[in-house]
C-alpha positions as protocol buffer text, in pm:
chain_id: "A"
residue {
  index: 1
  type: MET
  ca { x: 9269 y: -4234 z: -9017 }
}
residue {
  index: 2
  type: SER
  ca { x: 8976 y: -4296 z: -9252 }
}
residue {
  index: 3
  type: VAL
  ca { x: 8777 y: -3998 z: -9372 }
}
residue {
  index: 4
  type: LEU
  ca { x: 8438 y: -3987 z: -9545 }
}
residue {
  index: 5
  type: GLU
  ca { x: 8334 y: -3686 z: -9754 }
}
residue {
  index: 6
  type: LEU
  ca { x: 7969 y: -3637 z: -9851 }
}
residue {
  index: 7
  type: ASN
  ca { x: 7846 y: -3328 z: -10033 }
}
residue {
  index: 8
  type: GLY
  ca { x: 8150 y: -3132 z: -9918 }
}
residue {
  index: 9
  type: ARG
  ca { x: 8117 y: -3230 z: -9551 }
}
residue {
  index: 10
  type: ILE
  ca { x: 8409 y: -3422 z: -9398 }
}
residue {
  index: 11
  type: PHE
  ca { x: 8339 y: -3702 z: -9149 }
}
residue {
  index: 12
  type: ASP
  ca { x: 8608 y: -3869 z: -8940 }
}
residue {
  index: 13
  type: ALA
  ca { x: 8635 y: -4028 z: -8594 }
}
residue {
  index: 14
  type: SER
  ca { x: 8605 y: -3685 z: -8424 }
}
residue {
  index: 15
  type: THR
  ca { x: 8292 y: -3573 z: -8614 }
}
residue {
  index: 16
  type: THR
  ca { x: 7986 y: -3509 z: -8397 }
}
residue {
  index: 17
  type: GLY
  ca { x: 7630 y: -3422 z: -8490 }
}
residue {
  index: 18
  type: THR
  ca { x: 7406 y: -3587 z: -8740 }
}
residue {
  index: 19
  type: LEU
  ca { x: 7434 y: -3720 z: -9092 }
}
residue {
  index: 20
  type: THR
  ca { x: 7109 y: -3674 z: -9283 }
}
residue {
  index: 21
  type: LEU
  ca { x: 7059 y: -3840 z: -9620 }
}
residue {
  index: 22
  type: THR
  ca { x: 6779 y: -3792 z: -9871 }
}
residue {
  index: 23
  type: GLY
  ca { x: 6574 y: -4108 z: -9914 }
}
residue {
  index: 24
  type: GLU
  ca { x: 6411 y: -4267 z: -10211 }
}
residue {
  index: 25
  type: GLY
  ca { x: 6216 y: -4024 z: -10429 }
}
residue {
  index: 26
  type: GLY
  ca { x: 6390 y: -3722 z: -10278 }
}
residue {
  index: 27
  type: ALA
  ca { x: 6108 y: -3624 z: -10040 }
}
residue {
  index: 28
  type: ALA
  ca { x: 6200 y: -3803 z: -9717 }
}
residue {
  index: 29
  type: THR
  ca { x: 6526 y: -3771 z: -9524 }
}
residue {
  index: 30
  type: THR
  ca { x: 6689 y: -4013 z: -9281 }
}
residue {
  index: 31
  type: ASP
  ca { x: 6918 y: -3929 z: -8989 }
}
residue {
  index: 32
  type: VAL
  ca { x: 7175 y: -4207 z: -9021 }
}
residue {
  index: 33
  type: THR
  ca { x: 7288 y: -4183 z: -8657 }
}
residue {
  index: 34
  type: GLN
  ca { x: 6930 y: -4239 z: -8537 }
}
residue {
  index: 35
  type: GLY
  ca { x: 6889 y: -4554 z: -8747 }
}
residue {
  index: 36
  type: LEU
  ca { x: 7204 y: -4734 z: -8635 }
}
residue {
  index: 37
  type: VAL
  ca { x: 7192 y: -5036 z: -8406 }
}
residue {
  index: 38
  type: LYS
  ca { x: 7349 y: -4918 z: -8080 }
}
residue {
  index: 39
  type: GLY
  ca { x: 7444 y: -5266 z: -7956 }
}
residue {
  index: 40
  type: TRP
  ca { x: 7398 y: -5637 z: -8020 }
}
residue {
  index: 41
  type: LEU
  ca { x: 7473 y: -5976 z: -7867 }
}
residue {
  index: 42
  type: ASN
  ca { x: 7497 y: -6332 z: -8003 }
}
residue {
  index: 43
  type: PHE
  ca { x: 7512 y: -6593 z: -7724 }
}
residue {
  index: 44
  type: ASP
  ca { x: 7444 y: -6959 z: -7645 }
}
residue {
  index: 45
  type: PRO
  ca { x: 7207 y: -7002 z: -7348 }
}
residue {
  index: 46
  type: ALA
  ca { x: 7231 y: -7382 z: -7371 }
}
residue {
  index: 47
  type: ASP
  ca { x: 7614 y: -7379 z: -7348 }
}
residue {
  index: 48
  type: SER
  ca { x: 7692 y: -7192 z: -7025 }
}
residue {
  index: 49
  type: ASN
  ca { x: 7571 y: -6868 z: -7184 }
}
residue {
  index: 50
  type: ALA
  ca { x: 7881 y: -6845 z: -7401 }
}
residue {
  index: 51
  type: VAL
  ca { x: 7900 y: -6506 z: -7570 }
}
residue {
  index: 52
  type: ARG
  ca { x: 7988 y: -6567 z: -7935 }
}
residue {
  index: 53
  type: ASP
  ca { x: 8023 y: -6200 z: -8027 }
}
residue {
  index: 54
  type: SER
  ca { x: 7886 y: -5864 z: -7917 }
}
residue {
  index: 55
  type: PHE
  ca { x: 7902 y: -5487 z: -7951 }
}
residue {
  index: 56
  type: ASN
  ca { x: 7837 y: -5231 z: -7672 }
}
residue {
  index: 57
  type: MET
  ca { x: 7740 y: -5502 z: -7422 }
}
residue {
  index: 58
  type: SER
  ca { x: 7907 y: -5505 z: -7080 }
}
residue {
  index: 59
  type: PHE
  ca { x: 7767 y: -5821 z: -6923 }
}
residue {
  index: 60
  type: LEU
  ca { x: 7529 y: -6115 z: -6958 }
}
residue {
  index: 61
  type: THR
  ca { x: 7385 y: -6256 z: -6636 }
}
residue {
  index: 62
  type: ASP
  ca { x: 7190 y: -6582 z: -6612 }
}
residue {
  index: 63
  type: GLU
  ca { x: 6881 y: -6508 z: -6401 }
}
residue {
  index: 64
  type: GLY
  ca { x: 6740 y: -6864 z: -6424 }
}
residue {
  index: 65
  type: THR
  ca { x: 6617 y: -7097 z: -6697 }
}
residue {
  index: 66
  type: GLY
  ca { x: 6545 y: -6888 z: -7005 }
}
residue {
  index: 67
  type: GLU
  ca { x: 6595 y: -6556 z: -6822 }
}
residue {
  index: 68
  type: PHE
  ca { x: 6889 y: -6319 z: -6869 }
}
residue {
  index: 69
  type: MET
  ca { x: 6999 y: -5965 z: -6785 }
}
residue {
  index: 70
  type: VAL
  ca { x: 7204 y: -5782 z: -7048 }
}
residue {
  index: 71
  type: GLY
  ca { x: 7427 y: -5487 z: -6960 }
}
residue {
  index: 72
  type: ILE
  ca { x: 7491 y: -5195 z: -7195 }
}
residue {
  index: 73
  type: THR
  ca { x: 7846 y: -5052 z: -7201 }
}
residue {
  index: 74
  type: ASN
  ca { x: 7749 y: -4702 z: -7320 }
}
residue {
  index: 75
  type: ASN
  ca { x: 7412 y: -4626 z: -7162 }
}
residue {
  index: 76
  type: MET
  ca { x: 7107 y: -4519 z: -7353 }
}
residue {
  index: 77
  type: ALA
  ca { x: 6967 y: -4167 z: -7301 }
}
residue {
  index: 78
  type: ASN
  ca { x: 6650 y: -4300 z: -7135 }
}
residue {
  index: 79
  type: VAL
  ca { x: 6435 y: -4614 z: -7108 }
}
residue {
  index: 80
  type: ASN
  ca { x: 6248 y: -4541 z: -7432 }
}
residue {
  index: 81
  type: TYR
  ca { x: 6466 y: -4746 z: -7666 }
}
residue {
  index: 82
  type: ALA
  ca { x: 6365 y: -5045 z: -7877 }
}
residue {
  index: 83
  type: VAL
  ca { x: 6488 y: -5394 z: -7788 }
}
residue {
  index: 84
  type: HIS
  ca { x: 6490 y: -5683 z: -8034 }
}
residue {
  index: 85
  type: VAL
  ca { x: 6520 y: -6040 z: -7902 }
}
residue {
  index: 86
  type: THR
  ca { x: 6506 y: -6368 z: -8087 }
}
residue {
  index: 87
  type: GLY
  ca { x: 6617 y: -6723 z: -8021 }
}
residue {
  index: 88
  type: SER
  ca { x: 6663 y: -7051 z: -8202 }
}
residue {
  index: 89
  type: THR
  ca { x: 6514 y: -7371 z: -8065 }
}
residue {
  index: 90
  type: ASN
  ca { x: 6329 y: -7684 z: -8166 }
}
residue {
  index: 91
  type: ARG
  ca { x: 6038 y: -7578 z: -7945 }
}
residue {
  index: 92
  type: THR
  ca { x: 5765 y: -7326 z: -8007 }
}
residue {
  index: 93
  type: GLY
  ca { x: 5732 y: -7020 z: -7787 }
}
residue {
  index: 94
  type: SER
  ca { x: 5805 y: -6652 z: -7757 }
}
residue {
  index: 95
  type: VAL
  ca { x: 6075 y: -6414 z: -7644 }
}
residue {
  index: 96
  type: ASP
  ca { x: 6039 y: -6079 z: -7474 }
}
residue {
  index: 97
  type: SER
  ca { x: 6208 y: -5802 z: -7279 }
}
residue {
  index: 98
  type: ASP
  ca { x: 6004 y: -5654 z: -6997 }
}
residue {
  index: 99
  type: THR
  ca { x: 6251 y: -5479 z: -6768 }
}
residue {
  index: 100
  type: GLN
  ca { x: 6480 y: -5210 z: -6899 }
}
residue {
  index: 101
  type: THR
  ca { x: 6679 y: -4915 z: -6767 }
}
residue {
  index: 102
  type: ALA
  ca { x: 6923 y: -4688 z: -6950 }
}
residue {
  index: 103
  type: GLY
  ca { x: 7204 y: -4935 z: -6871 }
}
residue {
  index: 104
  type: GLN
  ca { x: 7051 y: -5283 z: -6886 }
}
residue {
  index: 105
  type: TYR
  ca { x: 6751 y: -5490 z: -6991 }
}
residue {
  index: 106
  type: SER
  ca { x: 6607 y: -5835 z: -6934 }
}
residue {
  index: 107
  type: ILE
  ca { x: 6528 y: -6100 z: -7192 }
}
residue {
  index: 108
  type: GLU
  ca { x: 6315 y: -6410 z: -7151 }
}
residue {
  index: 109
  type: PHE
  ca { x: 6270 y: -6713 z: -7372 }
}
residue {
  index: 110
  type: ASP
  ca { x: 5932 y: -6887 z: -7326 }
}
residue {
  index: 111
  type: GLU
  ca { x: 5905 y: -7250 z: -7433 }
}
residue {
  index: 112
  type: ASP
  ca { x: 5528 y: -7259 z: -7462 }
}
residue {
  index: 113
  type: ALA
  ca { x: 5206 y: -7058 z: -7430 }
}
residue {
  index: 114
  type: ASN
  ca { x: 5197 y: -7129 z: -7055 }
}
residue {
  index: 115
  type: GLY
  ca { x: 5507 y: -6915 z: -7004 }
}
residue {
  index: 116
  type: ASN
  ca { x: 5743 y: -7197 z: -6914 }
}
residue {
  index: 117
  type: ARG
  ca { x: 6100 y: -7075 z: -6963 }
}
residue {
  index: 118
  type: ALA
  ca { x: 6359 y: -7257 z: -7176 }
}
residue {
  index: 119
  type: ASP
  ca { x: 6730 y: -7217 z: -7250 }
}
residue {
  index: 120
  type: VAL
  ca { x: 6726 y: -7197 z: -7628 }
}
residue {
  index: 121
  type: ASN
  ca { x: 7012 y: -7310 z: -7852 }
}
residue {
  index: 122
  type: MET
  ca { x: 7100 y: -6962 z: -7976 }
}
residue {
  index: 123
  type: GLY
  ca { x: 7010 y: -6618 z: -7841 }
}
residue {
  index: 124
  type: TYR
  ca { x: 7024 y: -6287 z: -8026 }
}
residue {
  index: 125
  type: THR
  ca { x: 6944 y: -5936 z: -7910 }
}
residue {
  index: 126
  type: SER
  ca { x: 6998 y: -5581 z: -8032 }
}
residue {
  index: 127
  type: PHE
  ca { x: 6873 y: -5236 z: -7939 }
}
residue {
  index: 128
  type: LEU
  ca { x: 6813 y: -4900 z: -8108 }
}
residue {
  index: 129
  type: GLY
  ca { x: 6754 y: -4550 z: -7975 }
}
residue {
  index: 130
  type: ASP
  ca { x: 6946 y: -4249 z: -7843 }
}
residue {
  index: 131
  type: LEU
  ca { x: 7274 y: -4302 z: -7660 }
}
residue {
  index: 132
  type: ALA
  ca { x: 7331 y: -4093 z: -7347 }
}
């Protein structure tokens, strides 16, 4: 088993709690566990929604052109977590997430300013916040 020791404190797979580090300049501190990405997904909406790789994601459901529901394996503590979504395409447009619970969230890829949906070539999403 791997073990990490910082300032006399031992961290291994069974360690719980927080790990706080002093930031640049020595005045600010950062709780490392708070700043970690809690899950991510790399998928191909244009190729039968093939999941290329993921972490802490339980499912990906196609809800229609450019619309998907993403399931979280280990739920978040509440709905107040941050979702990041981006996609790669030859078109202009936007991406967003407007429905989320502690265990899943939606993502949408818009092709244009009129809100027309599109299945982009590559889809990426991640989320941060407190796990349940």
